[in-house]
C-alpha positions as CSV (number, residue, x, y, z in Angstrom):
1,M,92.8,125.6,70.6
2,K,93.6,124.3,67.2
3,S,92.2,120.8,67.2
4,L,89.7,118.6,68.9
5,D,92.6,117.0,70.8
6,D,93.4,120.4,72.3
7,L,89.8,120.8,73.3
8,F,89.6,117.3,74.8
9,L,92.8,117.9,76.8
10,H,91.6,121.3,78.0
11,C,88.2,119.8,79.1
12,L,90.1,117.0,81.0
13,Q,92.3,119.6,82.7
14,D,89.2,121.6,83.6
15,V,87.4,118.6,85.1
16,Y,90.6,117.6,86.9
17,F,90.7,121.1,88.5
18,A,87.1,120.9,89.6
19,E,87.6,117.4,91.2
20,R,90.7,118.6,93.0
21,Q,88.9,121.6,94.4
22,L,86.0,119.3,95.6
23,V,88.5,117.0,97.4
24,K,89.6,120.1,99.4
25,A,86.2,121.6,100.0
26,L,84.1,118.5,101.0
27,P,85.8,117.9,104.4
28,K,85.1,121.5,105.3
29,M,81.5,121.1,104.2
30,A,81.1,117.9,106.2
31,Q,82.6,119.6,109.3
32,S,80.2,122.5,108.9
33,A,77.1,120.4,108.4
34,Q,74.9,119.9,111.4
35,A,72.7,117.0,110.1
36,P,74.5,113.6,110.5
37,A,73.1,112.4,107.1
38,L,74.5,115.5,105.4
39,K,77.9,114.9,107.0
40,E,77.9,111.3,105.8
41,A,76.9,112.4,102.3
42,F,79.7,114.9,102.1
43,T,82.2,112.2,103.3
44,A,80.9,109.6,100.9
45,H,81.0,112.1,98.0
46,R,84.7,112.9,98.8
47,E,85.6,109.2,98.5
48,E,83.8,109.1,95.1
49,T,85.6,112.3,94.0
50,I,89.0,110.7,95.0
51,Y,88.1,107.8,92.7
52,H,87.2,110.2,89.9
53,L,90.6,111.8,90.3
54,E,92.3,108.4,90.0
55,R,90.3,107.7,86.8
56,L,91.2,111.1,85.3
57,E,94.9,110.4,86.0
58,Q,94.5,107.1,84.2
59,V,93.0,109.0,81.2
60,F,95.9,111.5,81.2
61,E,98.4,108.6,81.3
62,H,96.5,106.8,78.5
63,I,96.8,109.8,76.2
64,G,100.4,110.5,77.2
65,K,99.8,113.8,78.8
66,P,100.7,115.0,82.4
67,A,97.9,115.1,84.8
68,K,97.6,118.8,85.4
69,D,94.7,121.2,85.9
70,V,93.7,124.5,84.5
71,P,91.7,126.9,86.7
72,C,88.0,126.8,85.9
73,E,86.2,130.1,86.3
74,A,82.9,128.2,87.0
75,I,84.4,126.7,90.2
């Protein structure tokens, strides 16, 4: 990375990756949960995560970059 813009884009892509992974994982977690409140929490969290993805896509559009992710080792 050679500039703060590069760092910003990389961080956006990293977060985008994490949110996309959550959208995939949360339904499986809800299905595996036994407590109804936990199932509901996972389902609600997935809806919030989808909204986060939409917002991230707006940020990518605003800065004129394609909405793509980079794998995050932490995830």
